[in-house]
DSSP file (Angstrom, degrees, kcal/mol; ACC not computed):
  #  RESIDUE AA STRUCTURE BP1 BP2  ACC     N-H-->O    O-->H-N    N-H-->O    O-->H-N    TCO  KAPPA ALPHA  PHI   PSI    X-CA   Y-CA   Z-CA
    1    1 A X     >        0   0    0      0, 0.0     4,-2.0     0, 0.0     3,-0.4   0.000 360.0 360.0 360.0 -41.6    1.5   24.3   -0.3
    2    2 A X  T  4  +     0   0    0      1,-0.2     6,-0.2     2,-0.2     8,-0.0   0.845 360.0  53.3 -62.6 -34.7    3.0   26.1    2.7
    3    3 A X  T  4 S+     0   0    0      1,-0.2     3,-0.4     2,-0.1    -1,-0.2   0.820 111.9  45.7 -69.4 -30.0    0.0   25.3    4.9
    4    4 A X  T  4 S+     0   0    0     -3,-0.4     2,-0.3     1,-0.3    -2,-0.2   0.779 125.2  30.6 -83.5 -28.6    0.3   21.6    4.0
    5    5 A X  S >< S+     0   0    0     -4,-2.0     3,-1.9     1,-0.1    -1,-0.3  -0.655  70.5 171.5-128.8  74.6    4.1   21.5    4.5
    6    6 A X  T 3  S+     0   0    0     -3,-0.4    -1,-0.1    -2,-0.3    -4,-0.1   0.675  72.7  63.2 -65.5 -18.5    4.8   24.1    7.2
    7    7 A X  T 3  S+     0   0    0     36,-0.1    31,-0.4    30,-0.0     2,-0.3   0.576  82.8  99.6 -81.6  -6.7    8.5   23.1    7.6
    8    8 A X    <   -     0   0    0     -3,-1.9    29,-0.3    -6,-0.2     3,-0.1  -0.614  51.2-171.8 -79.2 135.7    9.2   24.1    4.0
    9    9 A X  S    S+     0   0    0     27,-3.2     2,-0.3     1,-0.3    28,-0.2   0.685  72.7   0.6 -97.6 -25.3   10.7   27.5    3.6
   10   10 A X  E     -A   36   0A   0     26,-1.6    26,-2.8     2,-0.0     2,-0.5  -0.983  63.7-130.3-156.2 165.5   10.4   27.5   -0.2
   11   11 A X  E     -A   35   0A   0     -2,-0.3     2,-0.5    24,-0.2    24,-0.2  -0.980  17.7-162.2-123.1 125.4    9.1   25.3   -3.0
   12   12 A X  E     -A   34   0A   0     22,-2.5    22,-3.2    -2,-0.5     2,-0.1  -0.922  24.6-118.3-110.4 127.5   11.3   24.6   -6.1
   13   13 A X  E     -A   33   0A   0     -2,-0.5     2,-0.3    20,-0.2    20,-0.3  -0.412  32.6-117.6 -63.3 135.5    9.7   23.3   -9.3
   14   14 A X        -     0   0    0     18,-3.4     2,-1.2    -2,-0.1    18,-0.3  -0.567  13.7-141.4 -75.1 132.4   11.0   19.9  -10.2
   15   15 A X        +     0   0    0     -2,-0.3     2,-0.3    16,-0.1    -1,-0.1  -0.509  67.9  96.0 -95.2  65.8   12.8   19.9  -13.5
   16   16 A X  S    S-     0   0    0     -2,-1.2     2,-0.7    16,-0.1    16,-0.3  -0.987  77.5-111.7-151.3 144.4   11.5   16.5  -14.7
   17   17 A X        +     0   0    0     -2,-0.3     2,-0.5    14,-0.1    14,-0.1  -0.703  35.7 177.3 -82.3 115.5    8.7   15.4  -17.0
   18   18 A X        -     0   0    0     -2,-0.7    12,-2.9    12,-0.5     2,-0.4  -0.986   6.6-173.8-117.9 123.6    6.0   13.7  -14.9
   19   19 A X  E     -E   29   0B   0     -2,-0.5     2,-0.4    10,-0.2    10,-0.2  -0.965   9.5-154.4-126.2 135.8    2.9   12.7  -16.9
   20   20 A X  E     -E   28   0B   0      8,-3.1     8,-2.2    -2,-0.4     2,-0.6  -0.885  14.4-134.2-109.9 134.8   -0.3   11.2  -15.6
   21   21 A X  E     -E   27   0B   0     -2,-0.4     6,-0.2     6,-0.2     2,-0.2  -0.794  29.4-159.0 -83.3 123.9   -2.7    9.0  -17.6
   22   22 A X    >   -     0   0    0      4,-3.5     3,-1.3    -2,-0.6     4,-0.3  -0.642  30.0 -82.4-100.4 160.0   -6.2   10.3  -17.0
   23   23 A X  T 3  S+     0   0    0      1,-0.2     3,-0.5    -2,-0.2    -1,-0.1  -0.316 116.9  38.9 -56.4 143.0   -9.5    8.5  -17.4
   24   24 A X  T 3  S-     0   0    0      1,-0.2    -1,-0.2    -3,-0.1    -2,-0.0   0.509 129.2 -78.9  90.8   5.2  -10.6    8.6  -21.0
   25   25 A X  S <  S+     0   0    0     -3,-1.3    -1,-0.2     1,-0.3    -2,-0.2   0.457  89.9 136.8  84.8  -0.1   -7.1    8.1  -22.4
   26   26 A X        -     0   0    0     -3,-0.5    -4,-3.5    -4,-0.3     2,-0.3  -0.408  41.1-146.2 -77.1 158.6   -6.0   11.7  -21.9
   27   27 A X  E     -E   21   0B   0     -6,-0.2     2,-0.4    -2,-0.1    -6,-0.2  -0.923  10.9-167.2-122.7 151.0   -2.6   12.5  -20.5
   28   28 A X  E     -E   20   0B   0     -8,-2.2    -8,-3.1    -2,-0.3     2,-0.3  -0.991  18.8-133.4-141.6 130.3   -1.6   15.5  -18.3
   29   29 A X  E     -E   19   0B   0     -2,-0.4     2,-0.5   -10,-0.2   -10,-0.2  -0.658  25.4-151.1 -78.4 137.7    1.8   16.8  -17.4
   30   30 A X        -     0   0    0    -12,-2.9     2,-0.7    -2,-0.3   -12,-0.5  -0.944   6.7-140.4-115.7 127.6    2.1   17.5  -13.7
   31   31 A X        -     0   0    0     -2,-0.5    17,-0.5    17,-0.1     2,-0.4  -0.786  21.9-160.5 -86.3 118.0    4.3   20.2  -12.2
   32   32 A X        -     0   0    0     -2,-0.7   -18,-3.4   -16,-0.3     2,-0.5  -0.801   1.3-153.4 -99.5 139.3    5.8   18.8   -9.0
   33   33 A X  E     -AB  13  46A   0     13,-3.0    13,-2.1    -2,-0.4     2,-0.5  -0.956   8.8-139.8-116.1 131.7    7.3   21.1   -6.4
   34   34 A X  E     -AB  12  45A   0    -22,-3.2   -22,-2.5    -2,-0.5     2,-0.6  -0.786  16.2-140.0 -87.7 124.1   10.0   20.1   -4.0
   35   35 A X  E     -AB  11  44A   0      9,-2.7     8,-3.0    -2,-0.5     9,-0.9  -0.774  23.7-165.7 -87.6 122.4    9.5   21.5   -0.5
   36   36 A X  E     -AB  10  42A   0    -26,-2.8   -27,-3.2    -2,-0.6   -26,-1.6  -0.911   7.9-143.2-119.4 135.5   12.8   22.6    0.9
   37   37 A X    >   -     0   0    0      4,-2.7     3,-1.8    -2,-0.4   -29,-0.1  -0.238  37.7 -94.2 -83.9 176.2   13.7   23.4    4.5
   38   38 A X  T 3  S+     0   0    0    -31,-0.4    -1,-0.1     1,-0.3   -30,-0.1   0.830 127.9  57.2 -56.7 -33.9   16.0   26.2    5.8
   39   39 A X  T 3  S-     0   0    0      2,-0.1    -1,-0.3     1,-0.0     3,-0.1   0.262 121.4-110.3 -84.7  12.8   18.8   23.5    5.9
   40   40 A X  S <  S+     0   0    0     -3,-1.8     2,-0.3     1,-0.2    -2,-0.1   0.804  73.4 140.4  62.1  32.7   18.2   22.9    2.2
   41   41 A X        -     0   0    0      2,-0.0    -4,-2.7     1,-0.0     2,-0.4  -0.825  59.9-110.5-104.5 144.3   16.7   19.5    2.9
   42   42 A X  E     +B   36   0A   0     -2,-0.3    -6,-0.2    -6,-0.2    24,-0.1  -0.606  36.7 172.1 -71.9 125.3   13.7   18.0    1.0
   43   43 A X  E     -     0   0A   0     -8,-3.0    23,-0.4    -2,-0.4     2,-0.3   0.405  59.8 -43.6-112.8  -2.2   10.8   17.9    3.4
   44   44 A X  E     -B   35   0A   0     -9,-0.9    -9,-2.7    21,-0.2    -1,-0.3  -0.977  53.2 -98.0 164.2-174.3    8.1   16.8    0.9
   45   45 A X  E     -BC  34  64A   0     19,-1.2    19,-2.4    -2,-0.3     2,-0.3  -0.954  24.4-167.2-135.8 151.9    6.5   17.3   -2.5
   46   46 A X  E     +BC  33  63A   0    -13,-2.1   -13,-3.0    -2,-0.3     2,-0.3  -0.991  14.3 153.2-142.3 150.4    3.5   19.1   -3.7
   47   47 A X  E     - C   0  62A   0     15,-1.9    15,-3.2    -2,-0.3     2,-0.3  -0.976  40.6-102.9-164.2 163.4    1.4   19.2   -6.9
   48   48 A X  E     - C   0  61A   0    -17,-0.5     2,-0.3    -2,-0.3    13,-0.2  -0.759  35.6-176.4 -94.3 146.2   -2.0   19.9   -8.2
   49   49 A X  E     - C   0  60A   0     11,-2.2    11,-3.6    -2,-0.3     2,-0.3  -0.992   2.0-177.9-142.1 145.3   -4.4   17.0   -9.1
   50   50 A X  E     + C   0  59A   0     -2,-0.3     2,-0.3     9,-0.2     9,-0.2  -0.956  11.5 149.0-145.8 163.4   -7.8   16.9  -10.6
   51   51 A X  E     - C   0  58A   0      7,-2.0     7,-3.4    -2,-0.3     2,-0.4  -0.964  48.2 -65.6-174.1 179.8  -10.7   14.8  -11.6
   52   52 A X  E     - C   0  57A   0     -2,-0.3     5,-0.2     5,-0.2     2,-0.1  -0.681  43.3-177.7 -89.1 132.5  -14.5   14.7  -12.1
   53   53 A X        -     0   0    0      3,-3.5    77,-0.1    -2,-0.4     3,-0.1  -0.173  49.9 -76.0-103.3-158.0  -16.8   14.9   -9.1
   54   54 A X  S    S+     0   0    0      1,-0.2     3,-0.1    -2,-0.1    27,-0.1   0.893 129.9  25.3 -70.7 -41.5  -20.5   14.7   -8.9
   55   55 A X  S    S-     0   0    0      1,-0.2     2,-0.3     2,-0.0    -1,-0.2   0.200 128.9 -61.3-112.5  14.8  -21.1   18.2  -10.2
   56   56 A X  S    S-     0   0    0     -3,-0.1    -3,-3.5    23,-0.0    -1,-0.2  -0.927  87.1  -5.5 139.3-164.3  -18.0   18.9  -12.2
   57   57 A X  E     -C   52   0A   0     -2,-0.3     2,-0.5    -5,-0.2    23,-0.4  -0.370  47.6-160.0 -71.6 139.2  -14.2   19.1  -11.9
   58   58 A X  E     -C   51   0A   0     -7,-3.4    -7,-2.0    21,-0.2     2,-0.5  -0.983   8.1-167.5-115.0 128.3  -12.5   18.9   -8.5
   59   59 A X  E     -CD  50  78A   0     19,-2.6    18,-3.3    -2,-0.5    19,-1.5  -0.978   7.2-174.0-121.6 131.2   -9.0   20.3   -8.3
   60   60 A X  E     -CD  49  76A   0    -11,-3.6   -11,-2.2    -2,-0.5     2,-0.5  -0.820  25.2-141.1-117.6 154.4   -6.7   19.7   -5.3
   61   61 A X  E     -CD  48  75A   0     14,-2.3    14,-2.0    -2,-0.3     2,-0.3  -0.991  33.5-165.7-107.8 128.3   -3.3   20.8   -4.1
   62   62 A X  E     -CD  47  74A   0    -15,-3.2   -15,-1.9    -2,-0.5     2,-0.4  -0.879  12.0-167.8-120.1 143.9   -1.7   17.8   -2.6
   63   63 A X  E     -CD  46  73A   0     10,-2.4     9,-2.6    -2,-0.3    10,-1.5  -0.984   7.0-179.7-131.1 145.6    1.4   17.4   -0.4
   64   64 A X  E     -CD  45  71A   0    -19,-2.4   -19,-1.2    -2,-0.4     7,-0.2  -0.814  34.4 -89.5-131.3 172.4    3.4   14.3    0.6
   65   65 A X    >   -     0   0    0      5,-2.2     3,-1.4    -2,-0.3   -21,-0.2  -0.186  55.0 -89.6 -72.6 178.1    6.3   13.5    2.7
   66   66 A X  T 3  S+     0   0    0    -23,-0.4   -22,-0.2     1,-0.3    -1,-0.1   0.702 126.8  44.1 -69.3 -20.8    9.8   13.5    1.2
   67   67 A X  T 3  S-     0   0    0    -24,-0.1    -1,-0.3    92,-0.1    88,-0.1   0.298 108.5-118.5-104.9   8.6    9.7    9.8    0.1
   68   68 A X  S <  S+     0   0    0     -3,-1.4    -2,-0.1     2,-0.2     3,-0.1   0.855  82.6 117.8  55.9  37.9    6.1    9.9   -1.3
   69   69 A X  S    S+     0   0    0      1,-0.2    34,-2.6    33,-0.1     2,-0.4   0.722  70.2  32.9-101.0 -29.2    5.1    7.3    1.3
   70   70 A X  B    S-F  102   0C   0     32,-0.3    -5,-2.2    33,-0.1     2,-0.4  -0.964  77.7-119.1-132.3 147.1    2.5    9.4    3.3
   71   71 A X  E     -D   64   0A   0     30,-3.0    29,-3.9    -2,-0.4    -7,-0.3  -0.699  15.5-166.2 -80.5 128.8    0.1   12.1    2.4
   72   72 A X  E     -     0   0A   0     -9,-2.6     2,-0.3    -2,-0.4    -8,-0.2   0.800  58.8 -81.2 -81.9 -31.4    0.8   15.3    4.3
   73   73 A X  E     -D   63   0A   0    -10,-1.5   -10,-2.4    25,-0.1    -1,-0.4  -0.901  38.5-122.6 155.5 179.4   -2.7   16.6    3.3
   74   74 A X  E     -D   62   0A   0     -2,-0.3     2,-0.3   -12,-0.2   -12,-0.2  -0.985   8.4-155.6-149.8 157.3   -4.7   18.3    0.6
   75   75 A X  E     -D   61   0A   0    -14,-2.0   -14,-2.3    -2,-0.3     2,-0.5  -0.953  28.1-112.9-128.8 152.8   -6.7   21.4    0.1
   76   76 A X  E     +D   60   0A   0     -2,-0.3   -16,-0.2   -16,-0.2     3,-0.1  -0.753  28.8 177.7 -86.8 124.7   -9.5   22.0   -2.5
   77   77 A X  E    S+     0   0A   0    -18,-3.3     2,-0.3    -2,-0.5   -17,-0.2   0.865  72.2   3.4 -89.7 -46.4   -8.6   24.6   -5.1
   78   78 A X  E     +D   59   0A   0    -19,-1.5   -19,-2.6     2,-0.0    -1,-0.4  -0.999  68.1 151.5-142.1 144.5  -11.8   24.3   -7.1
   79   79 A X        -     0   0    0     -2,-0.3   -21,-0.2   -21,-0.2   -22,-0.1  -0.908  26.4-169.0-167.7 140.0  -15.0   22.4   -6.7
   80   80 A X        +     0   0    0    -23,-0.4     3,-0.1    -2,-0.3     7,-0.1  -0.102  40.4 148.9-121.7  34.4  -18.7   22.9   -7.7
   81   81 A X        -     0   0    0      1,-0.2     3,-0.1     5,-0.2    -2,-0.1  -0.273  61.8 -74.4 -68.0 157.7  -20.0   20.0   -5.6
   82   82 A X    > > -     0   0    0      1,-0.1     5,-2.2     2,-0.1     3,-1.9  -0.272  53.0-112.0 -58.3 124.5  -23.5   20.3   -4.2
   83   83 A X  T 3 5S+     0   0    0      1,-0.3     3,-0.2     3,-0.2    -1,-0.1  -0.320 101.4  16.1 -57.4 136.1  -23.7   22.7   -1.2
   84   84 A X  T 3 5S+     0   0    0      1,-0.2    -1,-0.3    -3,-0.1    -2,-0.1   0.286 135.4  38.9  84.1 -11.0  -24.4   20.9    2.1
   85   85 A X  T X 5S+     0   0    0     -3,-1.9     3,-1.9    -4,-0.0    -1,-0.2   0.404 122.3  19.5-127.9 -89.6  -23.5   17.5    0.6
   86   86 A X  G > 5S+     0   0    0      1,-0.3     3,-1.7    40,-0.2    -3,-0.2   0.771 113.8  68.8 -62.6 -27.9  -20.5   17.1   -1.8
   87   87 A X  G > <S+     0   0    0     -5,-2.2     3,-1.6     1,-0.3    -1,-0.3   0.567  76.4  85.9 -71.3  -3.2  -18.9   20.4   -0.8
   88   88 A X  G X   +     0   0    0     -3,-1.9     3,-1.5    -6,-0.3     6,-0.4   0.555  65.0  84.6 -70.9  -5.8  -18.2   18.7    2.6
   89   89 A X  G <  S+     0   0    0     -3,-1.7    -1,-0.3     1,-0.3    -2,-0.1   0.691  84.7  60.1 -65.1 -15.5  -15.0   17.4    1.0
   90   90 A X  G <  S+     0   0    0     -3,-1.6    -1,-0.3    -4,-0.1    -2,-0.2   0.591  84.6 107.0 -84.2 -12.3  -13.7   20.8    2.0
   91   91 A X  S <> S-     0   0    0     -3,-1.5     4,-2.5     1,-0.1     5,-0.2  -0.303  76.5-127.6 -73.9 152.2  -14.3   20.2    5.7
   92   92 A X  H  > S+     0   0    0      1,-0.2     4,-2.8     2,-0.2     5,-0.2   0.875 109.0  64.3 -60.3 -38.9  -11.5   19.5    8.2
   93   93 A X  H  4 S+     0   0    0      1,-0.2     4,-0.4     2,-0.2    -1,-0.2   0.913 111.6  33.8 -51.8 -48.6  -13.5   16.5    9.3
   94   94 A X  H >4 S+     0   0    0     -6,-0.4     3,-1.1    -3,-0.2     4,-0.3   0.936 119.3  49.1 -76.4 -47.7  -13.0   14.8    5.8
   95   95 A X  H >X S+     0   0    0     -4,-2.5     3,-1.7     1,-0.2     4,-0.7   0.819  99.5  66.3 -65.8 -32.5   -9.6   16.2    4.9
   96   96 A X  T 3< S+     0   0    0     -4,-2.8     3,-0.3     1,-0.3    -1,-0.2   0.746  87.8  69.6 -62.9 -22.7   -8.0   15.2    8.3
   97   97 A X  T <4 S+     0   0    0     -3,-1.1    21,-0.4    -4,-0.4    -1,-0.3   0.760 100.2  48.7 -63.5 -23.7   -8.5   11.5    7.4
   98   98 A X  T X4 S+     0   0    0     -3,-1.7     3,-2.3    -4,-0.3     2,-0.6   0.743  80.8 102.9 -91.1 -26.2   -5.8   11.8    4.7
   99   99 A X  T 3< S+     0   0    0     -4,-0.7   -27,-0.2     1,-0.3   -26,-0.1  -0.456 101.8   5.1 -66.4 110.0   -3.1   13.6    6.7
  100  100 A X  T 3  S+     0   0    0    -29,-3.9    -1,-0.3    -2,-0.6   -28,-0.1   0.315  99.0 133.7  97.1  -6.3   -0.6   10.8    7.5
  101  101 A X    <   -     0   0    0     -3,-2.3   -30,-3.0   -30,-0.3    -1,-0.3  -0.367  69.6 -84.3 -72.3 156.0   -2.4    8.2    5.4
  102  102 A X  B     -F   70   0C   0    -32,-0.2     2,-1.6     1,-0.1   -32,-0.3  -0.327  41.4-116.3 -61.0 142.0   -0.4    6.0    3.0
  103  103 A X  S    S+     0   0    0    -34,-2.6     2,-0.1    -3,-0.1    -1,-0.1  -0.618  86.7  14.7 -83.4  86.0    0.2    7.6   -0.4
  104  104 A X  S    S+     0   0    0     -2,-1.6    35,-0.1    42,-0.0   -33,-0.1  -0.381  99.5  53.0 128.2 154.9   -1.7    5.2   -2.6
  105  105 A X        +     0   0    0      1,-0.2     2,-0.2    -2,-0.1    -3,-0.1   0.845  63.8 170.9  58.0  39.9   -4.2    2.4   -2.4
  106  106 A X        -     0   0    0     29,-0.2     2,-0.4    14,-0.1    14,-0.2  -0.549  18.0-152.8 -74.6 146.1   -6.7    4.4   -0.4
  107  107 A X  E     -g  120   0D   0     12,-3.4    14,-3.4    -2,-0.2     2,-0.4  -0.976   6.6-136.9-124.4 136.1  -10.1    2.7    0.0
  108  108 A X  E     +g  121   0D   0     -2,-0.4     2,-0.3    12,-0.2    14,-0.2  -0.773  25.6 180.0 -92.0 133.8  -13.5    4.4    0.5
  109  109 A X  E     -g  122   0D   0     12,-2.9    14,-3.2    -2,-0.4     3,-0.1  -0.932  31.1-140.3-130.2 154.6  -15.8    2.9    3.1
  110  110 A X  S    S+     0   0    0     -2,-0.3     2,-0.3    12,-0.2    -1,-0.1   0.755  89.0  28.1 -85.0 -26.0  -19.2    3.9    4.3
  111  111 A X  S    S+     0   0    0     10,-0.1     2,-0.3     2,-0.0    -1,-0.1  -0.903  79.1  88.2-132.1 161.3  -18.6    3.2    7.9
  112  112 A X  S    S-     0   0    0     -2,-0.3     2,-0.8    10,-0.1     3,-0.0  -0.910  77.3 -47.0 145.1-170.8  -15.5    3.2   10.1
  113  113 A X        -     0   0    0     -2,-0.3     3,-0.5     1,-0.1     9,-0.1  -0.860  36.9-168.9-101.3 109.6  -13.5    5.4   12.3
  114  114 A X  S    S+     0   0    0     -2,-0.8    -1,-0.1     1,-0.2     8,-0.0   0.590  85.6  61.0 -73.9  -9.0  -12.7    8.7   10.6
  115  115 A X  S    S+     0   0    0      2,-0.1     2,-0.3    -3,-0.0    -1,-0.2   0.802  82.9  89.2 -86.8 -31.9  -10.1    9.5   13.3
  116  116 A X  S    S-     0   0    0     -3,-0.5     2,-0.8     1,-0.1     4,-0.1  -0.505  76.3-137.2 -68.8 129.1   -7.9    6.5   12.6
  117  117 A X        +     0   0    0     -2,-0.3     2,-0.2     2,-0.1   -19,-0.1  -0.800  56.4 105.3 -93.7 109.3   -5.2    7.4   10.1
  118  118 A X  S    S-     0   0    0     -2,-0.8   -17,-0.1   -21,-0.4   -12,-0.0  -0.815  87.0 -69.0-158.1-163.8   -4.9    4.5    7.6
  119  119 A X  S    S+     0   0    0     -2,-0.2   -12,-3.4   -18,-0.1     2,-0.7   0.561 102.0  94.7 -80.6  -6.8   -5.9    3.6    4.0
  120  120 A X  E     -g  107   0D   0    -14,-0.2     2,-0.5    -7,-0.1    -2,-0.3  -0.779  57.7-168.9 -89.9 116.8   -9.6    3.4    4.9
  121  121 A X  E     -g  108   0D   0    -14,-3.4   -12,-2.9    -2,-0.7     2,-0.5  -0.922  17.5-135.0-107.9 123.8  -11.3    6.7    4.2
  122  122 A X  E     -g  109   0D   0     -2,-0.5   -12,-0.2   -14,-0.2   -25,-0.1  -0.670  24.3-127.1 -82.0 123.8  -14.9    7.2    5.6
  123  123 A X        -     0   0    0    -14,-3.2     2,-0.5    -2,-0.5     5,-0.1  -0.267  23.9-104.3 -66.8 153.0  -17.2    8.6    2.9
  124  124 A X    >   -     0   0    0      3,-0.4     3,-2.5     1,-0.1     7,-0.2  -0.686  43.4-107.7 -77.2 127.0  -19.3   11.7    3.7
  125  125 A X  T 3  S+     0   0    0     -2,-0.5    -1,-0.1     1,-0.3   -15,-0.0  -0.359 104.8  11.3 -58.5 127.0  -22.9   10.6    4.3
  126  126 A X  T 3  S+     0   0    0     -2,-0.1    -1,-0.3   -40,-0.0   -40,-0.2   0.447 120.8  73.1  83.9   1.0  -25.0   11.7    1.3
  127  127 A X    <>  +     0   0    0     -3,-2.5     4,-2.5   -42,-0.2    -3,-0.4  -0.208  47.0 136.7-140.0  45.1  -21.9   12.6   -0.8
  128  128 A X  H  > S+     0   0    0      1,-0.2     4,-3.0     2,-0.2     5,-0.2   0.888  74.1  53.5 -62.5 -39.9  -20.4    9.2   -1.7
  129  129 A X  H  > S+     0   0    0      2,-0.2     4,-2.1     1,-0.2    -1,-0.2   0.923 111.8  44.4 -63.1 -44.7  -19.6   10.3   -5.3
  130  130 A X  H  > S+     0   0    0      2,-0.2     4,-1.8     1,-0.2    -1,-0.2   0.910 114.8  49.2 -65.8 -42.4  -17.7   13.4   -4.2
  131  131 A X  H  X S+     0   0    0     -4,-2.5     4,-2.0     1,-0.2    -2,-0.2   0.931 112.3  47.9 -61.0 -46.4  -15.8   11.4   -1.5
  132  132 A X  H  X S+     0   0    0     -4,-3.0     4,-2.9     1,-0.2    -1,-0.2   0.860 106.7  58.0 -64.1 -36.0  -15.0    8.7   -4.1
  133  133 A X  H  X S+     0   0    0     -4,-2.1     4,-2.6    -5,-0.2    -1,-0.2   0.922 106.8  47.3 -60.8 -44.4  -13.8   11.3   -6.5
  134  134 A X  H  X S+     0   0    0     -4,-1.8     4,-2.5     2,-0.2    -2,-0.2   0.930 113.5  47.8 -63.1 -45.8  -11.2   12.7   -4.0
  135  135 A X  H  X S+     0   0    0     -4,-2.0     4,-2.7     1,-0.2   -29,-0.2   0.918 113.3  48.3 -61.3 -44.2  -10.0    9.1   -3.2
  136  136 A X  H  X S+     0   0    0     -4,-2.9     4,-2.6     2,-0.2     5,-0.2   0.904 110.6  50.8 -63.9 -42.1   -9.7    8.3   -7.0
  137  137 A X  H  X S+     0   0    0     -4,-2.6     4,-2.5    -5,-0.2     5,-0.3   0.954 113.8  44.6 -59.7 -50.1   -7.9   11.5   -7.8
  138  138 A X  H  X S+     0   0    0     -4,-2.5     4,-2.6     1,-0.2     5,-0.4   0.923 114.4  48.0 -62.9 -45.8   -5.4   10.9   -5.0
  139  139 A X  H  X S+     0   0    0     -4,-2.7     4,-1.8    -5,-0.2     5,-0.3   0.926 114.1  47.3 -60.6 -44.8   -4.9    7.2   -5.9
  140  140 A X  H  X S+     0   0    0     -4,-2.6     4,-1.5    -5,-0.2     5,-0.2   0.955 119.3  36.6 -63.3 -52.4   -4.4    8.0   -9.5
  141  141 A X  H  X S+     0   0    0     -4,-2.5     4,-2.8    -5,-0.2     5,-0.3   0.940 116.7  50.5 -69.5 -47.8   -1.9   10.8   -9.2
  142  142 A X  H  X S+     0   0    0     -4,-2.6     4,-2.5    -5,-0.3     5,-0.2   0.915 111.5  46.6 -61.4 -45.2    0.0    9.5   -6.2
  143  143 A X  H  X S+     0   0    0     -4,-1.8     4,-2.2    -5,-0.4    -1,-0.2   0.915 117.1  43.1 -65.1 -41.5    0.7    6.1   -7.6
  144  144 A X  H  X S+     0   0    0     -4,-1.5     4,-2.2    -5,-0.3    -2,-0.2   0.884 115.4  47.9 -74.0 -38.0    1.8    7.4  -11.0
  145  145 A X  H  X S+     0   0    0     -4,-2.8     4,-2.8    -5,-0.2     5,-0.2   0.934 113.0  48.8 -66.0 -45.0    3.9   10.2   -9.7
  146  146 A X  H  X S+     0   0    0     -4,-2.5     4,-2.2    -5,-0.3     5,-0.2   0.922 111.2  50.1 -61.6 -44.4    5.6    7.9   -7.2
  147  147 A X  H  X S+     0   0    0     -4,-2.2     4,-2.4    -5,-0.2    -1,-0.2   0.935 114.6  43.4 -58.7 -47.8    6.3    5.3   -9.9
  148  148 A X  H  X S+     0   0    0     -4,-2.2     4,-2.0     1,-0.2    -2,-0.2   0.891 114.0  49.4 -69.0 -39.2    7.8    7.9  -12.3
  149  149 A X  H  <>S+     0   0    0     -4,-2.8     5,-3.3     2,-0.2     6,-0.8   0.842 112.1  49.5 -69.8 -31.6    9.8    9.7   -9.6
  150  150 A X  H ><5S+     0   0    0     -4,-2.2     3,-1.6    -5,-0.2    -2,-0.2   0.928 110.3  50.2 -69.0 -45.7   11.2    6.3   -8.4
  151  151 A X  H 3<5S+     0   0    0     -4,-2.4    -2,-0.2     1,-0.3    -1,-0.2   0.858 112.6  46.9 -59.2 -36.5   12.2    5.3  -12.0
  152  152 A X  T 3<5S-     0   0    0     -4,-2.0    -1,-0.3    -5,-0.2    -2,-0.2   0.353 113.7-121.8 -88.3   6.0   13.9    8.7  -12.4
  153  153 A X  T < 5S+     0   0    0     -3,-1.6     3,-0.2    -5,-0.1    -3,-0.2   0.840  71.5 133.0  56.1  39.6   15.6    8.2   -9.0
  154  154 A X  S   <S+     0   0    0     -5,-3.3    -4,-0.2     1,-0.2    -1,-0.1   0.593  74.2  37.5 -91.8 -13.3   14.2   11.4   -7.6
  155  155 A X  S    S+     0   0    0     -6,-0.8     3,-0.5    -9,-0.1     2,-0.2   0.056  88.9 114.6-126.9  25.9   13.1    9.9   -4.3
  156  156 A X  S >  S+     0   0    0     -3,-0.2     3,-1.9     1,-0.2    -6,-0.0  -0.638  76.2  15.3 -91.8 156.2   15.9    7.4   -3.6
  157  157 A X  T 3  S-     0   0    0      1,-0.3    -1,-0.2    -2,-0.2   -90,-0.0   0.800 131.5 -61.9  54.1  34.4   18.2    7.8   -0.6
  158  158 A X  T 3         0   0    0     -3,-0.5    -1,-0.3     1,-0.1  -116,-0.2   0.602 360.0 360.0  75.0  10.9   15.9   10.3    1.1
  159  159 A X    <         0   0    0     -3,-1.9    -2,-0.1  -118,-0.1    -3,-0.1   0.486 360.0 360.0 -83.2 360.0   16.2   12.9   -1.6
């Protein structure tokens, strides 16, 4: 979390129930962490998110800005994607496309500019399933977390 939100001096677990509907009808409680600066200001949020990839479960640690509008970045915690193909989701090349991208409604494309930061994420050649899995995980978790945190007034007025 600290690498994704370097201005945070500590992370405080959020004392609110946030639950995600997963594919297949399952539900999962998500522990959200508030990233707090030296000045005791919220500088972002972090949480773990997971889903199925090509070769099994992919688990991410995700960070956003303080209003859950932009993705600060993500790192892979666990993945068993195919070496040389799907495991390229761990590369800086792929992950850098997400830093600064809108938090929600990401779209996977086969071609495009991987340097431009927007909602269009360029898939890794030969690893479309793994690329799509990461985009789906982020879209699913970010939209539902943002909705619930907005309803609970946890991200209003810059908090």
